[in-house]
C-alpha positions in Angstrom: 0.0 0.2 -0.3 1.5 3.4 -1.2 2.1 6.1 1.4 -0.2 8.5 -0.7 -3.2 6.1 -0.3 -2.5 5.7 3.7 -2.0 9.6 4.2 -4.8 10.8 2.1 -6.4 14.3 2.9 -9.3 14.4 5.1 -11.3 17.7 4.6 -14.5 16.3 6.4 -12.9 16.7 9.7 -13.1 20.3 9.3 -17.0 19.6 9.1 -17.0 17.0 11.9 -15.0 18.4 14.5 -16.7 22.0 14.9 -20.0 20.4 14.7 -19.3 17.8 17.5 -18.0 20.8 19.6 -21.2 22.3 19.0 -23.1 19.4 20.3 -20.8 19.1 23.3 -21.0 22.7 24.1 -24.9 22.6 24.1 -24.9 19.6 26.1 -22.3 21.0 28.8 -24.0 24.4 28.9 -27.6 23.0 28.6 -28.5 25.7 25.6 -32.1 25.7 24.8 -33.7 26.2 21.6 -34.0 30.0 20.1 -34.8 31.4 17.0 -31.6 34.0 17.7 -29.5 30.7 17.6 -31.1 29.5 14.2 -30.7 32.9 12.7 -27.3 33.3 13.8 -26.4 29.8 12.6 -28.2 30.5 9.1 -26.4 33.8 9.0 -22.9 32.3 9.4 -23.5 29.6 6.8 -24.7 32.4 4.2 -21.6 34.6 5.1 -19.3 31.7 4.8 -20.6 31.1 1.3 -20.4 34.6 0.2 -16.7 34.9 1.4 -15.7 31.5 -0.3 -16.0 33.5 -3.5 -13.2 35.9 -2.4 -9.5 35.5 -1.6 -9.6 35.5 2.2 -9.2 31.9 2.8 -8.6 32.6 6.7 -11.9 34.3 7.1 -13.8 31.8 4.9 -12.3 29.0 7.1 -13.5 30.9 10.3 -16.8 31.1 9.4 -17.4 28.0 8.2 -16.0 26.5 11.5 -18.4 29.2 13.3 -21.1 28.2 11.1 -20.7 24.4 12.1 -20.3 25.1 15.7 -23.4 26.8 15.9 -25.2 24.3 13.8 -24.1 21.8 16.1 -25.7 23.8 19.1 -28.9 24.2 17.2 -29.2 20.6 16.5 -28.5 19.3 19.8 -30.9 21.9 21.3 -33.8 20.8 18.6 -33.2 17.4 19.8 -33.6 17.7 23.5 -37.3 16.7 24.7 -38.8 19.8 26.9 -39.3 19.4 30.4 -43.0 17.7 30.8 -45.4 18.5 33.9 -45.5 14.5 34.4 -41.8 14.7 35.3 -42.7 16.1 38.6 -45.6 13.7 39.5 -45.1 10.9 41.8 -44.9 7.3 40.4 -48.2 5.5 39.7 -50.0 2.8 38.4 -50.8 2.5 34.8 -52.1 -0.1 32.2 -50.9 0.6 28.7 -50.2 -0.9 25.1 -46.6 -1.0 24.1 -45.3 -1.3 20.8 -42.1 -3.0 21.2 -38.9 -1.1 19.8 -36.0 -3.3 21.2 -35.8 -6.2 23.6 -32.5 -6.2 26.1 -33.7 -9.3 28.0 -36.0 -11.8 28.0 -36.4 -15.4 29.8 -39.2 -17.5 31.4 -40.0 -14.8 34.3 -39.2 -11.6 33.0 -38.8 -9.3 29.7 -37.0 -5.9 29.4 -36.7 -3.5 26.8 -38.2 -0.1 25.2 -41.4 0.6 23.8 -43.6 3.0 22.5 -47.1 4.0 24.2 -49.7 2.8 21.6 -52.6 3.7 23.8 -53.3 4.2 27.3 -56.1 4.7 30.0 -57.8 8.3 29.7 -55.8 10.0 32.5 -52.7 9.1 30.5 -53.9 10.1 27.2 -50.9 12.5 26.9 -48.4 9.5 27.0 -49.2 8.5 23.4 -46.4 7.6 21.5 -44.1 8.4 24.1 -41.0 6.0 24.6 -40.5 4.3 27.8 -38.3 1.5 29.4 -40.1 -1.3 30.6 -39.3 -4.3 33.0 -42.0 -6.5 33.9 -42.8 -10.0 34.5 -44.0 -12.4 31.4 -44.7 -15.6 33.3 -48.1 -16.3 31.9 -47.1 -15.7 28.1 -46.2 -19.0 26.0 -44.4 -17.3 23.3 -41.5 -15.1 22.6 -41.8 -11.3 22.6 -40.0 -9.6 19.7 -39.4 -6.2 18.1 -42.7 -5.1 16.5 -45.0 -6.9 18.6 -47.7 -5.0 20.8 -48.2 -6.0 24.1 -50.5 -4.9 27.1 -48.8 -4.6 30.4 -49.9 -3.1 34.0 -47.3 -1.7 36.1 -45.7 1.3 38.0 -44.9 4.2 35.8 -41.9 6.4 37.3 -40.0 9.1 36.2 -36.6 8.0 35.4 -35.4 10.4 37.6 -37.0 9.0 40.6 -36.1 5.3 39.8 -33.9 3.1 41.2 -32.2 1.7 38.4 -28.4 1.8 37.9 -27.1 5.4 37.6 -24.8 4.2 34.3 -28.1 2.6 32.8 -30.1 5.3 33.7 -27.8 8.0 31.6 -27.7 5.4 28.7 -31.7 5.5 28.9 -31.6 9.6 28.9 -29.4 9.6 25.9 -31.8 7.4 24.1 -34.5 9.9 25.0 -36.1 8.0 27.5 -37.8 9.6 30.6 -39.8 7.0 31.9 -40.0 3.4 33.1 -42.7 0.8 33.5 -41.5 -1.7 36.3 -43.1 -3.9 39.1 -45.7 -5.3 36.9 -46.4 -7.9 34.4 -47.6 -8.3 30.7 -51.4 -9.0 30.6 -51.6 -10.2 26.9 -49.6 -10.0 23.5 -52.2 -8.2 21.3 -50.4 -8.7 17.9 -47.3 -10.0 16.5 -44.5 -8.2 14.3 -45.4 -7.5 10.6 -43.3 -6.5 7.7 -39.6 -5.9 8.1 -40.0 -6.7 11.8 -41.7 -10.1 11.2 -39.1 -10.9 8.6 -36.2 -10.0 11.4 -37.8 -12.1 13.9 -37.9 -15.2 11.6 -34.3 -14.4 10.4 -32.9 -14.1 13.9 -34.6 -17.6 15.0 -33.1 -19.0 11.6 -29.6 -17.8 12.1 -29.8 -19.0 16.0 -30.6 -22.5 14.8 -28.0 -22.4 12.4 -25.4 -21.3 14.7 -26.5 -24.0 17.3 -26.3 -27.0 14.6 -24.4 -29.6 16.2 -23.6 -27.7 19.5 -25.1 -28.1 23.1 -27.0 -25.0 23.1 -26.7 -24.7 27.1 -22.7 -25.3 26.9 -20.4 -22.2 27.7 -18.7 -22.0 24.3 -22.1 -22.1 22.5 -23.2 -19.4 24.8 -20.2 -17.4 23.9 -20.8 -18.1 20.4 -24.2 -16.8 20.0 -23.6 -13.8 22.1 -20.6 -12.8 19.8 -22.3 -13.4 16.5 -25.9 -12.0 17.8 -24.9 -9.6 20.3 -26.9 -11.5 22.9 -25.0 -10.6 25.9 -27.7 -12.2 28.2 -26.6 -15.7 26.8 -23.3 -15.4 28.9 -23.0 -16.8 32.5 -21.7 -14.3 35.0 -18.4 -15.8 35.4 -17.8 -15.5 31.5 -18.9 -11.8 31.8 -16.5 -11.4 34.6 -13.4 -13.0 32.5 -14.2 -10.6 29.6 -14.5 -7.6 31.1 -11.7 -8.0 33.3 -9.2 -8.2 30.2 -11.4 -5.4 28.4 -12.9 -7.9 25.9 -16.6 -7.1 26.2 -16.5 -5.1 23.1 -16.6 -8.7 21.3 -20.2 -8.9 22.3 -21.4 -5.7 21.0 -22.3 -6.4 17.1 -20.5 -3.2 15.8 -17.3 -2.3 13.9 -15.5 -5.6 14.2 -18.2 -7.7 13.4 -19.8 -5.9 10.5 -16.2 -5.3 9.2 -15.2 -8.8 9.3 -18.7 -9.7 7.7 -18.5 -6.8 5.1 -14.8 -8.2 4.1 -16.3 -11.9 3.8 -19.3 -10.8 1.8 -17.0 -8.4 -0.4 -14.9 -11.5 -0.9 -17.7 -14.1 -1.9 -19.1 -11.3 -4.7 -15.5 -11.1 -6.0 -15.5 -14.9 -6.0 -18.8 -15.2 -8.0 -17.3 -12.7 -10.6 -19.8 -9.6 -9.5 -18.0 -6.5 -11.5 -16.2 -4.6 -8.9 -18.1 -1.4 -9.4 -21.2 -3.0 -8.8 -20.2 -4.8 -5.5 -21.2 -2.1 -3.1 -25.0 -2.7 -4.0 -25.5 -6.1 -3.1 -22.8 -5.9 -0.6 -24.8 -3.2 1.4 -28.1 -4.9 1.1 -26.8 -8.3 2.6 -25.2 -6.2 5.4 -28.5 -4.5 6.0 -30.4 -7.7 6.1 -27.7 -8.9 9.0 -28.3 -5.8 11.0 -32.2 -6.2 10.8 -31.6 -9.9 11.5 -29.5 -9.4 14.5 -31.8 -7.0 16.2 -31.2 -3.8 14.5 -29.2 -2.1 17.3 -27.9 1.5 16.8 -24.0 0.0 16.7 -24.8 -2.3 13.6 -26.5 0.6 11.8 -23.6 2.6 12.9 -21.1 0.3 11.6 -23.2 0.0 8.3 -23.1 3.5 7.9 -19.2 3.5 8.1 -19.2 0.7 5.4 -21.6 2.6 3.3 -19.6 6.0 3.5 -16.3 3.8 2.8 -17.8 2.4 -0.5 -18.8 5.9 -1.3 -15.6 7.5 -0.8 -13.7 4.7 -2.8 -16.2 5.1 -5.8 -15.5 9.1 -6.0 -13.4 10.4 -8.9 -11.4 12.1 -6.3 -8.6 11.0 -3.7 -10.2 8.2 -1.9 -9.7 8.6 2.1 -10.8 5.9 4.8 -10.6 8.9 7.3 -12.9 10.8 5.1 -15.5 7.8 5.1 -15.2 7.6 8.7 -15.9 11.4 9.2 -18.8 11.3 7.0 -20.5 8.6 8.8 -20.0 10.1 11.9 -21.5 13.4 10.9 -24.4 11.6 9.4 -25.1 9.8 12.9 -24.7 12.8 14.6 -27.2 14.9 12.5 -29.8 12.0 12.8 -29.1 11.7 16.7 -26.6 14.1 18.6 -26.8 12.3 21.5 -24.8 9.5 20.3 -21.7 11.7 20.6 -22.3 10.9 24.4 -23.0 7.2 24.1 -20.0 4.6 25.0 -20.9 2.9 21.7 -20.6 5.7 19.7 -17.4 6.9 21.4 -15.7 3.6 21.3 -16.7 2.5 17.5 -15.4 5.7 16.0 -12.3 6.1 18.4 -11.3 2.7 17.9 -11.5 2.8 14.0 -10.0 6.1 14.1 -7.0 4.7 16.0 -6.6 1.9 13.4 -6.6 4.2 10.6 -4.1 6.8 12.1 -1.8 4.6 13.5 -2.8 0.8 13.1 -2.7 1.0 9.2 0.6 2.9 9.1 2.4 0.8 11.4 1.5 -2.2 9.7 2.5 -0.7 6.5 6.1 0.4 8.0 6.6 -3.2 9.8 5.9 -4.7 6.2 8.5 -2.7 4.6 11.2 -3.4 7.4 10.3 -7.4 7.6 11.3 -8.4 4.1 12.1 -12.0 4.0 13.8 -13.7 1.0 14.7 -10.2 -0.1 17.5 -11.8 -2.2 15.1 -14.4 -3.9 13.1 -13.4 -6.5 9.0 -14.0 -5.6 8.5 -16.4 -8.6 11.1 -19.0 -6.9 9.6 -18.8 -3.4 7.6 -21.8 -3.9 4.2 -22.5 -2.1 5.6 -23.2 1.3 7.6 -19.4 1.5 4.4 -18.0 0.1 2.3 -19.3 2.8 5.1 -18.7 5.4 5.2 -15.0 4.3 1.5 -14.6 3.9 0.8 -16.0 7.4 3.3 -14.0 9.1 2.2 -10.9 7.6 -1.3 -11.2 8.6 -0.4 -11.8 12.0 2.0 -8.7 12.0 -1.1 -6.7 10.6 -3.6 -7.9 13.2 -1.0 -7.0 16.1 -0.7 -3.6 14.9 -4.5 -3.5 15.0 -4.3 -4.8 18.2 -1.9 -2.1 19.4 -4.1 0.7 18.0 -7.3 -0.9 19.6 -5.6 -0.8 22.9 -4.6 2.8 22.5 -8.1 4.0 21.9 -10.0 1.7 24.2 -8.2 1.7 27.2 -9.2 5.4 28.5 -12.8 4.6 27.5 -12.8 1.5 29.2 -11.5 2.8 32.2 -14.4 5.4 32.1 -17.4 3.4 31.6 -16.3 -0.1 33.1 -14.0 1.2 35.8 -11.6 -1.3 35.4 -8.0 -1.2 33.8 -6.9 -4.3 32.2 -3.1 -4.4 33.1 -2.7 -7.2 30.5 -5.1 -5.9 28.0 -2.5 -5.2 25.4 -1.3 -8.6 25.3 -4.8 -10.2 25.4 -6.0 -8.0 23.1 -3.6 -8.6 20.4 -4.0 -12.3 21.0 -7.8 -12.6 21.0 -8.4 -10.2 18.3 -7.1 -12.6 15.2 -8.9 -15.6 16.9 -12.1 -13.6 17.5 -12.2 -12.6 13.9 -11.5 -16.0 12.5 -14.6 -17.2 14.7 -16.7 -14.4 13.2 -15.6 -15.6 9.6 -16.4 -19.1 10.7 -19.9 -17.9 11.8 -20.3 -16.2 8.9 -19.6 -19.3 6.6 -21.9 -21.2 9.0 -25.0 -19.0 8.1 -24.1 -18.9 4.3 -23.9 -22.7 3.9 -26.9 -23.4 5.8 -29.0 -21.2 3.4 -28.1 -24.1 0.9 -28.9 -26.9 3.3 -25.3 -28.1 3.7 -25.8 -29.1 7.2 -22.6 -31.1 7.6 -20.5 -28.2 6.5 -22.4 -25.9 8.9 -21.7 -28.0 11.9 -18.1 -28.3 10.9 -17.8 -24.4 11.1 -19.7 -24.1 14.1 -17.1 -26.5 16.0 -14.5 -24.6 14.3 -15.8 -21.2 15.8 -16.8 -23.0 19.2 -13.1 -24.3 19.4 -11.7 -20.9 18.6 -14.0 -19.2 21.5 -13.1 -21.9 24.0 -9.6 -21.1 23.7 -10.2 -17.5 23.9 -12.3 -18.1 27.0 -9.9 -20.1 28.7 -6.9 -17.8 27.9 -9.1 -15.0 29.6 -9.9 -16.9 32.5 -6.4 -17.9 33.1 -5.1 -14.3 32.6 -7.9 -12.8 34.9 -6.9 -15.2 37.5 -3.2 -13.8 37.7 -2.7 -11.4 40.5 -2.2 -7.9 38.9 -4.0 -8.8 35.8 -6.6 -5.9 36.3 -7.4 -2.9 38.4 -10.6 -2.3 39.8 -11.2 1.3 40.0 -13.3 2.2 43.2 -13.3 5.6 42.4 -12.1 7.4 38.9 -11.2 10.7 37.8 -13.4 11.5 34.6 -11.5 14.8 33.8 -8.1 13.2 33.9 -9.3 10.0 31.9 -10.6 12.3 29.2 -7.7 14.2 29.2 -5.6 11.2 28.8 -7.9 10.1 26.1 -7.7 13.6 24.2 -3.9 13.5 24.5 -3.7 10.0 23.0 -6.2 10.7 20.2 -4.2 14.1 19.4 -0.9 12.3 19.1 -2.4 10.0 16.8 -3.6 12.6 14.6 -0.3 14.6 14.5 1.7 11.5 13.8 -0.7 10.7 10.9 -0.4 14.2 9.6 3.6 14.2 9.8 3.1 10.6 8.0 4.7 8.9 11.2 8.4 10.2 10.0 9.5 8.8 13.4 10.9 5.4 13.3 9.0 2.1 14.3 10.6 1.9 17.8 9.2 5.3 18.6 5.8 4.2 17.1 5.9 0.8 19.3 7.0 3.1 22.5 3.5 4.9 22.1 1.2 2.0 23.5 3.8 1.1 26.2 3.9 4.8 27.3 0.1 4.9 27.0 -0.2 1.7 29.0 2.0 3.1 31.7 0.1 6.1 31.9 -3.2 4.5 32.3 -2.0 2.3 35.0 -0.6 5.4 36.9 -4.2 6.8 36.5 -5.8 3.5 37.6 -3.7 3.3 40.6 -4.9 6.8 41.9 -8.5 5.3 42.0 
């Protein structure tokens, strides 16, 4: 890969950064919507357009930044729900019909998720179409509740601010625009089943789960890990499994997001190339198949965010200008924030974009630099290498590439993991370098299992399932062994958000500066960066 293709210009960052800064400013300052703000934003846009026709580049750039900054403030202020009179009322019993938007958890006793109020009693008529979080008993139901279903439930309706749920989860619900919860109740009846795309999603999800369970004991720990990783079903994990992955900073494997969608997109792309689809036409069927996978796995925000990344990457690659993966990343982030500005403050958004940005800013250049230095058989022409040498070099280069990506992922995710999970994985750098390539292989095996099950090749489906289960059993055993070592992780009883965020900002700034200067420093200095970052994170964790 040439340096020009790696270190491409990224003008879209000039749009993303001031827009994000405006959203953050409005969030911190709690700026309400006002027509003065809207007029100011529109005036800045008009002035920047008029000045762009003149020679004053500095003035034009300043006005563009100001316009986007004020647009960010305006977009966030519009997205915020105004205070309701009901927010100050005490909790009370309510009987409502809920259209299910997302199911978080379900077993024989209880179901929890997000729903929209389809109808309610007369005294609660103003709740029509409002989103609520529900956690109620479902013992009397003999069927599964899925997205798109409509249920009738009774329980205690409480303002979120007066509920007793976990503070971290409460913050998550607030960022999703949820202000009330329905709890301490039960489902009375299932009124209707999902229709249309929701029905397809439910059928596809069941079919995929059956394909992934073929030949496996569905209650075995490796099968639970397999389904949790492929479908994002964290509730499948046993408490001891969650503990092992959390202490090693590896819970990101169970969020169907960038890693999963990226690996599956690469598999689909390779498959379409194999069946001779013209290269310029590949984005269309590829994005359709990825979207179907997202729908089948529940349509979580993280999956659609990753799909948007892939779509923007295809778009930027097919432009007749200089393509840039950083531009694609910035464009997808800009689209996501325009749709829902609250995503900027959600852990999933931050970790997804920070990790991919670190891989593009640091991981890919490091891998390219290492590949140039490590040049085996330099004195032997490639046509004389033979199959053994070809396989040896390809395998080692693949391992080196994945190791460089692991370094980059560690750099971006350590601080955010400390902030949100209050755990510093002391051996996180080593464990992530080891498990990321193995987990990627397991995802590929899972994709192959689903693909061959479509044509009814059950025996091959079972083969791929056992291959994935073997890989995941190795990962789980390795992480449990690492977690049992004294000092392998630090549980932070108290943490310092400002200090952690400052550390994160410095790391990302260093990656950006290094990328801008084309990493002219040597490989030794590049490899020293994750070591120094890990030592700094260890010191911050020790202060807790």
